[in-house]
C-alpha positions as CSV (number, residue, x, y, z in Angstrom):
1,M,-33.5,22.2,3.8
2,A,-34.3,21.6,0.1
3,Y,-36.3,18.5,-0.7
4,A,-39.6,17.6,-2.4
5,L,-41.8,14.5,-2.5
6,Q,-42.9,13.2,-5.8
7,S,-45.8,10.8,-6.2
8,E,-46.3,8.0,-3.7
9,G,-43.9,9.5,-1.2
10,V,-40.8,9.1,-3.5
11,L,-38.1,11.6,-2.6
12,D,-36.8,14.1,-5.2
13,Y,-33.1,14.1,-4.9
14,F,-32.6,17.1,-7.2
15,P,-29.9,15.2,-9.2
16,C,-27.0,17.4,-10.3
17,R,-23.4,17.2,-11.6
18,Y,-20.0,18.6,-10.6
19,G,-17.0,19.3,-12.7
20,V,-16.8,17.3,-16.0
21,S,-17.9,14.1,-14.3
22,N,-20.9,12.4,-15.9
23,L,-21.9,11.0,-12.5
24,S,-25.1,12.3,-10.9
25,F,-25.1,13.5,-7.3
26,R,-27.7,14.5,-4.8
27,G,-28.6,18.2,-5.1
28,P,-29.5,20.9,-5.1
29,R,-26.1,21.7,-6.5
30,R,-23.9,23.8,-4.2
31,S,-21.9,26.8,-5.3
32,L,-18.2,26.1,-5.6
33,D,-17.4,29.9,-5.5
34,R,-17.7,30.0,-1.7
35,P,-16.0,27.8,1.0
36,Y,-17.4,24.3,1.0
37,V,-16.9,20.9,2.6
38,V,-16.9,17.7,0.4
39,F,-18.6,14.5,1.5
40,L,-17.5,11.2,-0.1
41,G,-19.3,8.0,0.7
42,G,-22.0,5.5,-0.1
43,N,-25.8,5.1,0.5
44,E,-25.7,6.8,3.9
45,T,-23.8,9.9,2.7
46,Y,-26.1,10.2,-0.3
47,G,-29.0,10.0,2.1
48,K,-31.1,7.4,0.4
49,F,-34.7,7.8,1.6
50,I,-33.7,10.6,3.9
51,P,-35.2,14.1,3.3
52,D,-32.4,15.8,5.4
53,P,-29.2,13.7,5.1
54,F,-26.3,14.4,7.5
55,P,-24.3,16.5,5.0
56,D,-27.2,19.0,4.8
57,L,-27.5,19.1,8.6
58,V,-23.7,19.6,8.9
59,E,-24.0,22.5,6.4
60,E,-26.4,24.3,8.8
61,E,-24.2,23.7,11.8
62,V,-20.8,24.7,10.4
63,G,-21.8,27.3,7.9
64,Y,-19.9,25.9,4.9
65,G,-21.6,24.6,1.8
66,A,-22.0,20.8,1.8
67,V,-21.0,19.3,-1.6
68,N,-22.5,15.9,-1.3
69,L,-20.6,13.5,-3.6
70,G,-22.1,10.4,-2.0
71,I,-22.9,7.7,-4.5
72,P,-25.1,4.7,-3.7
73,N,-23.1,1.5,-3.3
74,A,-19.8,3.3,-4.0
75,G,-16.4,1.8,-3.6
76,P,-13.1,3.7,-3.7
77,D,-12.8,2.9,-7.4
78,V,-15.5,5.3,-8.5
79,Y,-13.6,8.3,-7.0
80,L,-10.2,7.2,-8.2
81,N,-11.6,7.0,-11.7
82,E,-12.9,10.6,-11.6
83,P,-10.0,13.1,-11.5
84,S,-12.3,16.1,-11.7
85,L,-14.0,15.0,-8.4
86,I,-10.6,14.6,-6.7
87,E,-9.7,18.1,-7.9
88,L,-12.9,19.4,-6.5
89,A,-12.2,17.8,-3.1
90,Q,-8.6,19.1,-3.1
91,K,-10.1,22.7,-3.2
92,A,-12.4,22.1,-0.2
93,E,-12.0,23.5,3.2
94,A,-12.3,19.9,4.6
95,V,-13.4,16.5,3.4
96,V,-15.4,13.8,5.1
97,V,-14.8,10.3,3.8
98,Q,-17.2,7.5,4.8
99,V,-15.5,4.2,5.3
100,L,-16.6,2.1,2.3
101,G,-16.8,-1.7,2.2
102,A,-14.2,-3.9,0.6
103,G,-16.5,-5.7,-1.7
104,N,-17.3,-3.0,-4.3
105,L,-13.9,-2.7,-6.0
106,S,-12.0,-4.5,-8.7
107,N,-9.4,-6.9,-7.5
108,R,-7.4,-9.9,-8.5
109,Y,-10.4,-12.2,-8.3
110,Y,-13.2,-10.1,-10.0
111,S,-13.9,-6.8,-11.6
112,V,-16.7,-4.3,-10.9
113,H,-18.3,-1.6,-13.0
114,P,-16.0,1.6,-12.9
115,R,-19.0,3.8,-11.9
116,R,-21.5,1.5,-10.4
117,N,-19.1,-0.4,-8.1
118,D,-21.8,-2.8,-6.8
119,R,-22.1,-4.3,-10.3
120,F,-20.2,-7.5,-10.8
121,V,-18.6,-7.5,-14.2
122,G,-16.9,-10.9,-14.2
123,P,-14.5,-13.3,-12.5
124,T,-10.8,-13.6,-13.2
125,P,-9.1,-17.0,-13.8
126,L,-8.1,-16.9,-10.2
127,L,-11.6,-16.9,-8.9
128,R,-12.7,-19.5,-11.4
129,T,-9.9,-21.7,-10.2
130,L,-10.7,-21.1,-6.5
131,Y,-14.4,-21.9,-7.0
132,R,-14.5,-24.4,-9.9
133,D,-18.1,-25.4,-9.1
134,V,-19.7,-21.9,-9.2
135,D,-21.6,-20.6,-12.2
136,F,-20.7,-16.9,-12.2
137,T,-23.3,-16.0,-14.8
138,E,-25.8,-16.1,-12.0
139,F,-24.5,-12.9,-10.4
140,T,-25.1,-9.3,-11.1
141,F,-24.2,-7.7,-7.8
142,T,-21.2,-8.1,-5.6
143,R,-23.1,-8.6,-2.4
144,H,-25.0,-11.5,-3.9
145,L,-21.7,-12.9,-5.2
146,L,-19.8,-12.7,-1.9
147,A,-22.7,-14.1,0.2
148,A,-22.9,-17.1,-2.2
149,L,-19.2,-17.7,-2.2
150,Y,-19.0,-17.5,1.6
151,D,-21.9,-20.0,1.9
152,N,-20.2,-22.3,-0.6
153,S,-17.0,-22.4,1.3
154,P,-16.1,-20.2,4.2
155,E,-12.5,-21.5,4.0
156,K,-12.0,-20.6,0.4
157,F,-13.7,-17.3,1.1
158,Q,-10.8,-16.3,3.4
159,T,-8.4,-16.4,0.4
160,L,-10.6,-14.0,-1.5
161,A,-11.2,-11.8,1.6
162,E,-7.5,-11.3,2.2
163,D,-7.1,-10.0,-1.3
164,L,-10.2,-7.8,-1.0
165,R,-8.7,-6.3,2.2
166,A,-5.3,-5.7,0.6
167,T,-6.9,-4.1,-2.4
168,W,-9.1,-1.9,-0.1
169,H,-6.0,-0.7,1.8
170,R,-4.3,0.1,-1.5
171,Q,-7.2,2.0,-3.0
172,M,-8.3,3.8,0.1
173,T,-4.7,4.9,0.7
174,A,-4.4,6.1,-2.8
175,L,-7.7,8.1,-2.4
176,L,-6.8,9.6,1.0
177,K,-3.4,10.7,-0.1
178,Q,-4.9,12.9,-2.8
179,L,-7.3,14.6,-0.4
180,P,-6.6,17.7,1.7
181,E,-4.8,17.4,5.1
182,R,-8.1,18.4,6.8
183,T,-9.9,15.1,6.1
184,V,-12.2,13.3,8.5
185,L,-12.6,9.5,8.2
186,L,-16.1,8.4,9.2
187,W,-17.1,4.9,10.4
188,L,-20.9,4.4,10.3
189,S,-22.2,1.0,11.1
190,D,-24.5,-1.0,13.5
191,Q,-21.4,-2.2,15.2
192,A,-18.0,-1.0,16.3
193,P,-15.1,-2.0,14.0
194,P,-14.6,-5.8,14.7
195,A,-11.2,-7.1,15.7
196,R,-11.4,-9.3,12.5
197,A,-13.9,-9.3,9.7
198,T,-14.2,-12.8,8.2
199,S,-17.6,-12.9,6.6
200,P,-19.7,-10.6,4.4
201,A,-22.4,-10.3,7.1
202,H,-21.8,-6.7,8.2
203,D,-21.1,-3.3,6.6
204,P,-18.6,-1.9,5.9
205,L,-18.0,-5.2,4.3
206,L,-14.8,-7.0,5.5
207,V,-13.4,-3.8,7.0
208,D,-12.0,-4.4,10.5
209,A,-10.1,-2.5,13.2
210,E,-6.7,-3.5,11.8
211,L,-7.6,-2.3,8.3
212,L,-9.0,1.0,9.7
213,A,-5.8,1.5,11.7
214,S,-3.7,1.1,8.5
215,V,-5.3,4.2,6.8
216,R,-5.9,6.5,9.8
217,P,-2.4,8.1,9.4
218,F,-3.6,9.6,6.2
219,V,-6.5,11.7,7.8
220,R,-6.6,14.5,10.4
221,T,-9.3,12.9,12.5
222,Y,-11.6,9.9,12.9
223,V,-15.3,9.8,13.8
224,E,-16.9,6.5,14.9
225,A,-20.7,6.4,14.8
226,V,-22.3,3.2,16.0
227,E,-26.1,2.9,15.6
228,R,-28.3,1.7,18.4
229,G,-30.2,-1.5,17.7
230,D,-33.5,0.4,17.3
231,Q,-32.1,3.0,14.9
232,R,-32.2,1.0,11.7
233,G,-35.0,-1.1,10.1
234,R,-37.5,-0.8,12.9
235,N,-38.7,2.7,12.7
236,L,-39.3,4.1,9.2
237,S,-40.8,7.3,10.5
238,G,-39.4,10.4,8.7
239,M,-38.2,8.4,5.7
240,A,-39.5,8.9,2.2
241,F,-40.0,5.9,-0.1
242,S,-42.5,4.2,-2.3
243,R,-44.4,1.0,-1.4
244,D,-42.0,-1.0,-3.5
245,E,-39.0,0.5,-1.7
246,S,-40.0,-0.3,1.9
247,A,-37.7,-3.3,2.2
248,A,-34.7,-1.3,1.0
249,A,-35.6,1.6,3.3
250,A,-35.6,-0.8,6.3
251,L,-31.9,-1.4,5.6
252,M,-30.9,2.3,5.8
253,P,-30.3,4.3,8.9
254,G,-33.2,6.7,9.7
255,P,-33.4,10.4,10.3
256,E,-32.3,10.0,14.0
257,V,-29.0,8.5,12.9
258,H,-28.4,11.3,10.5
259,R,-29.1,13.9,13.2
260,D,-26.8,12.2,15.7
261,L,-24.1,11.9,13.1
262,S,-24.4,15.5,12.0
263,R,-23.6,16.6,15.6
264,L,-20.5,14.4,15.8
265,L,-19.2,15.5,12.5
266,S,-20.0,19.2,13.1
267,Q,-17.9,19.0,16.3
268,A,-15.0,17.4,14.5
269,L,-15.1,19.8,11.6
270,E,-15.3,22.9,13.8
271,K,-12.1,21.8,15.6
272,I,-10.2,21.4,12.3
273,L,-11.7,24.4,10.5
274,N,-11.1,27.0,13.3
């Protein structure tokens, strides 16, 4: 394991880069000259506040380098906009893709920052027409935007949600089709995939069982990890964060989740790598 604590318990993530991308990833940087497994995903894959995130634990189990390309608050757009990262993933022995939410992507109703996908850039005329009474200058982040729009009108929100799901399907399909055949799709949440996702209350946002089924043909295998009720937010033991980050840390899965997840993924990877 390679981690260090800075002042006040803040974790040193050893930021590094891969390929020609200007994006920063969690390090230490892995060698690309020996066999490796690539991990794509959001906060959980990055391992926010976790000294030993599940990609590192999987690396120990399966013996392949773990190239952690997790990006906090990522959506599919960030990877589709970085061809060098796709190329890196194509050369991997296997790829693990965390199911990302449907809110952090550009769509017919609003656009997001191409690299920081949780940043709301602005509404399109369609969204302004749908929500004529909303002042969109009040929003910086997509989660705040979507929660406010749902509270304003759950009925109107369903129109937006349908487009978000359709866009998610299109973008995730485009991403998965460019990855190696030995790809693992990972569901990580505090609940199993719902039959229908109609509100922005749960992560991965607006992704449901039907949507998952639509992209599973493009991966070799699927791993579903559902956290127990006591595994997130209640026990911060083993996490590293400053006093100001305690509220954010409580929203992240703890070390126990990462250990459980590493065992599930290691079993799945060993089956497709051997």
